[in-house]
N, C-alpha and C positions, 0 to 999 in steps of 0.2 A: 373357229367360228369366235374367240374371244378378243381378235381384233376387228370385229366388225360393229361399226359405229350404226346403231340401230336407230338411233333419233334422225341421222342424215338420211339411213333409208326409207324410214316414214315421213320424211319430208320431201320424198323424191316426188315428182308428179306421174313416174313412170317407172315402170319395170326393166326396161328397155337397157341393156348395158350392165343387170345387175346378173350374177353368179348366181348358180340353182343355190348354193350355201346360203347366200344373201337374202333370195326370196324363200329359201326356209327360213330363217332367221324370224322374218317378217309375220310369216303365217305360223309358227309357231309363236310369236309374241300375242298376236290375234286370239290365238287361240285358246292361252293361257287367262286373256282380258275376257274373254267370253266365259269361261269357267268362272272367272272371280267375282264376275255382275253375276253370271245366275247363281251363284254363293250369297252372294249380300240380298239378290232378290229374295229366295228362299229365307234366308236368317230374318230379312224383314216382314215378311209375312207372316212368320211364326213368332215374332214379336207383336204385331199387331194383332194376332188373334190373342195373345198373353193380356196383351193391354184390355181389347175389349172385354175379357173376360174380367178383369180386376176393376175397368169399369163398372161393368152390371152388378159385382159386386159389391161396390162403394154405393151405389146407387140403391140396390135391395135393401143393404144395412142401414143407409141414412132415413130410407120411407119406414123403416120397422122401428130406427129409434125415433122418429116424431110421432109416429104411431102412440107407441107406449107413451111420449112427453106427452100429449095431447090428453090422453086418457087418463093420465096422473093428473092432469088440470081439470077435466071435466069431469071428476070423482067428486063426490059429497066430501066436505072436509067437517067433522067432528071435532070440536075442541071439548076437553075437559079442562077443568078447572083444578088448579093442586096448591095444594096449601104451600104456603110460604114460613 
């Protein structure tokens, strides 16, 4: 199987004339690609969930900081004289 040119097999328009070993090589390749794609898709979904959680936390944190800053600005200011 080491001497099979998988690229040439994948470019062929038909399986006619291929040996069972060549057809199995194509099937194995396509199964492996499907597994890789499924893993990438799964990893991407996990990554998206993590990013959404981070964005939600960032948004909440920003809102809390803004509220604290606004409360400070809205608080009455009392100045005391200091002797020089």
